[in-house]
N, C-alpha and C positions, 0 to 999 in steps of 0.2 A: 661567177655568175653564170647562169646556164644560157644557153643559145637563145630560148624562147623569151627570157627576160631581157637580154641585150636588145632585141628588136623593139621592145616596147617601151624602153628607157627614155628615149626622146620625145614620147608622145605628152608628158605633163608641159614640157617646156613649149612644144609646138601648140598646144591649147593655150598656155598663157599668152604666148606672143600673138597667137592668131586673132584671139578674142581681143587684144590690145588693138591689133590693126583695124578690125571691124568696128571697135568702139570709137575709134578715132576717125575713121573713114567715113561711117555713115552719115554724120552731120554735114560732112563736106557735100554730100550728094542730096540731102534733104533740103526742102524749100528754104527754110529760115536759115540754116545753119550755111547753106551754099552762099546765099548773099552776104553773110558775116565774113565768110571766107574769101570771097571776091573783095570784098572792100578792104580786108587785112592785106591781101595781096597787092591791090592798087596803091595802098599808102607806102609800101616798101618797094613800088616800083618794078613789080615782075610784068614782063611783057605778056600781053593777052591773058590777063587775070581771070577772065571768065572760062577760058579753055583751059587755063592752068589748073584752076579749081576742080574742073571735072576730071580732069586727068589725074591729079593728086588723089581725089576721092575715090575714083572708081580703082585705081591701082591700089589703094590701102584697103577697100572694103573686098575685092575679089582676091588680092593678095593674101588676106587674112582668111578667107574662106579655102583658099588653096592650099595655105599652110596647115590649117586644121585637118583637112583631108588627105594631106601628104602628096599632093600634086606637085611635081617638079622638085621634091625634097630628097636628097640622097645623103647617106652618111659617109663623110669623108674622113677616113682615119688618119690621113696625112695631112691634113688641111693646116692643123696647128703648126706642124713642124715647118711646112712650108712658107707660112706667114713669118715664123720666127726667122728663118734662114733669109727670106726676102729683107725683112726690116734690118737683120744684122748688115747684109750687105749694102743696103741703102746707108745706113748710119756711116759704114766705112767708106762708103765712095763720097759722102758728103764731107766727111772729116778729111779726106785727102784733098778732096776739090778745094776746101775753105781753109785747110791748115788748122783745124781745131779739133777737139775731141779725141785727144791723144794720138793723133796722127804725127809721125816723126818723119817728115819728108826727106830728110838728109841720109837717114839711114834706110829708107824704104820699108818701114814698118808702120803699121796701123793698130792701134788698139780699139776695139769696138766697146764703147761705154754704154 
């Protein structure tokens, strides 16, 4: 793939996710939707439901716009590798700690599953 196409490849994903954030964030900051969301947060015992409703709505709405415009967005080609290594290490440490998941503590070996 050419370099010019590589830089535009993430755009459709950013547009889809960004519009999703805007679509779900706007009702939380509009008049009727905000009251409904505050009531929902009150029912599930969220502290300061009025404030949390505003925070959630603004973060989703502004975050969606920022995502579409590419603000605070970087392409990290090593991210998936780091995530895989980190999760493998966590599974291994959990297995050693709990003695499950293929860990053989007597022989000092740990199999990551």
